[in-house]
C-alpha positions as CSV (number, residue, x, y, z in Angstrom):
1,X,-6.9,9.3,18.9
2,X,-8.6,7.6,16.0
3,X,-8.4,9.1,12.5
4,X,-10.3,8.0,9.4
5,X,-9.7,8.2,5.7
6,X,-12.3,7.4,3.1
7,X,-11.5,7.0,-0.6
8,X,-11.9,4.7,-3.5
9,X,-9.6,1.9,-4.7
10,X,-9.5,-0.2,-7.8
11,X,-9.8,-3.9,-7.5
12,X,-8.5,-6.1,-10.3
13,X,-11.1,-8.8,-11.0
14,X,-11.5,-11.5,-13.6
15,X,-14.0,-9.2,-15.4
16,X,-11.7,-6.1,-15.2
17,X,-11.1,-3.2,-12.9
18,X,-13.8,-2.3,-10.4
19,X,-13.7,0.8,-8.3
20,X,-15.0,0.4,-4.7
21,X,-15.2,2.6,-1.6
22,X,-12.6,1.9,1.1
23,X,-12.2,3.2,4.6
24,X,-9.1,3.2,6.8
25,X,-9.5,3.8,10.5
26,X,-6.2,4.2,12.4
27,X,-4.6,5.4,15.6
28,X,-2.6,8.6,15.5
29,X,1.0,7.4,15.7
30,X,1.9,10.5,17.6
31,X,-0.3,9.4,20.5
32,X,-0.3,5.6,20.4
33,X,2.8,3.5,21.0
34,X,1.6,0.5,19.0
35,X,-0.6,1.9,16.2
36,X,-3.5,-0.1,15.0
37,X,-5.3,0.2,11.7
38,X,-8.4,-1.3,10.1
39,X,-9.1,-1.2,6.4
40,X,-12.5,-2.1,5.1
41,X,-14.3,-2.3,1.8
42,X,-17.4,-3.8,0.3
43,X,-17.3,-5.9,-2.8
44,X,-20.2,-7.7,-4.3
45,X,-22.3,-7.0,-1.2
46,X,-19.7,-8.5,1.2
47,X,-17.6,-6.5,3.6
48,X,-13.9,-7.4,3.9
49,X,-11.7,-6.1,6.7
50,X,-7.9,-6.1,7.2
51,X,-6.1,-5.3,10.4
52,X,-2.6,-4.2,11.2
53,X,-0.3,-2.6,13.7
54,X,2.2,-0.9,11.3
55,X,1.5,2.8,11.1
56,X,2.4,2.6,7.4
57,X,-0.6,0.2,6.9
58,X,1.4,-2.4,4.9
59,X,0.3,-5.2,7.1
60,X,-3.4,-4.1,7.1
61,X,-3.4,-3.9,3.3
62,X,-1.9,-7.3,3.1
63,X,-4.4,-8.7,5.6
64,X,-7.3,-7.2,3.7
65,X,-6.0,-8.7,0.4
66,X,-5.7,-12.2,1.9
67,X,-9.4,-12.0,3.0
68,X,-10.6,-11.0,-0.5
69,X,-11.6,-13.8,-2.9
70,X,-8.4,-15.3,-4.5
71,X,-9.0,-13.8,-7.9
72,X,-9.5,-10.2,-6.5
73,X,-6.5,-8.0,-6.0
74,X,-6.0,-4.5,-4.6
75,X,-4.6,-2.1,-7.3
76,X,-3.2,1.0,-5.7
77,X,0.2,2.6,-5.1
78,X,0.7,0.5,-1.9
79,X,0.5,-2.7,-4.0
80,X,2.3,-1.3,-7.1
81,X,5.9,-2.0,-7.9
82,X,6.5,1.7,-8.5
83,X,5.2,2.6,-5.0
84,X,8.4,2.9,-2.9
85,X,8.8,4.1,0.7
86,X,11.3,6.6,1.9
87,X,14.6,5.0,3.0
88,X,15.2,7.7,5.6
89,X,11.8,7.4,7.4
90,X,8.2,7.2,6.4
91,X,4.9,9.0,7.0
92,X,1.6,7.3,6.9
93,X,-0.2,7.3,3.6
94,X,3.0,8.5,1.7
95,X,4.8,6.6,-1.0
96,X,7.1,7.7,-3.9
97,X,6.3,6.8,-7.5
98,X,9.3,5.6,-9.5
99,X,7.5,4.5,-12.6
100,X,10.1,6.2,-14.8
101,X,13.1,4.8,-12.9
102,X,14.7,1.4,-12.4
103,X,15.0,0.8,-8.7
104,X,17.2,-2.2,-7.8
105,X,18.0,-1.6,-4.2
106,X,17.5,0.5,-1.1
107,X,20.7,2.3,-2.2
108,X,18.9,3.4,-5.4
109,X,16.2,5.0,-3.3
110,X,18.8,6.7,-1.1
111,X,20.5,8.1,-4.2
112,X,17.1,9.4,-5.4
113,X,16.5,11.2,-2.1
114,X,20.1,12.5,-1.9
115,X,20.0,14.1,-5.4
116,X,16.4,15.2,-5.9
117,X,13.4,16.4,-4.0
118,X,11.0,13.4,-4.3
119,X,8.6,15.0,-1.8
120,X,7.5,17.5,-4.4
121,X,8.0,15.5,-7.5
122,X,7.1,11.9,-6.6
123,X,4.9,11.8,-3.5
124,X,1.7,9.7,-3.8
125,X,-0.9,8.4,-1.4
126,X,-1.2,4.7,-0.6
127,X,-4.6,4.5,-2.3
128,X,-3.6,6.4,-5.5
129,X,-3.7,4.6,-8.8
130,X,-2.6,5.3,-12.3
131,X,-2.7,3.5,-15.7
132,X,0.9,2.5,-15.3
133,X,0.1,0.3,-12.3
134,X,2.1,-2.9,-12.2
135,X,1.6,-5.3,-9.3
136,X,4.5,-6.0,-7.0
137,X,6.3,-9.3,-7.6
138,X,9.5,-11.1,-6.6
139,X,11.0,-10.4,-10.0
140,X,11.2,-6.6,-9.5
141,X,12.6,-4.8,-6.4
142,X,10.3,-2.4,-4.6
143,X,11.4,-0.6,-1.4
144,X,8.0,-1.3,0.3
145,X,7.0,-4.0,2.8
146,X,3.7,-4.8,1.2
147,X,4.8,-7.9,-0.7
148,X,6.7,-9.2,2.4
149,X,3.6,-8.7,4.6
150,X,1.4,-10.4,2.0
151,X,3.6,-13.5,2.0
152,X,3.7,-13.5,5.9
153,X,-0.1,-13.3,6.1
154,X,-0.6,-16.0,3.4
155,X,1.7,-18.4,5.3
156,X,-0.3,-18.0,8.4
157,X,-3.6,-18.9,6.7
């Protein structure tokens, strides 16, 4: 069964942050063995689409970003260094914000989940955004597959 999510997402552009509408169409992971997702947005009159099979959408976000102009970047919790996944199992459209913590490993995320209740205190959606956004990079550990998927998609192009 197809589900749909419509929201907005900031794009980082050479002239600053631009908010655009975004749509995610995805298969319900409870029904489909190999989920598929499509993420689309319109920027400067052009439609861009990314596709993926991961029910967490990391590959679809990465695919979409590789199709955007080189100087345009998605700026949301999925692409933020503070947007970590759950080390014990994930749900679609769910990340955990660690902007006030230093996460150096999966073990740090396990400790966070073992000693606090991040579901109430830190849960954010993939498309959420705040002013403390910092793009994922190799110089900072994030327990999130987005950067890996982005590198894989970029190699294939």
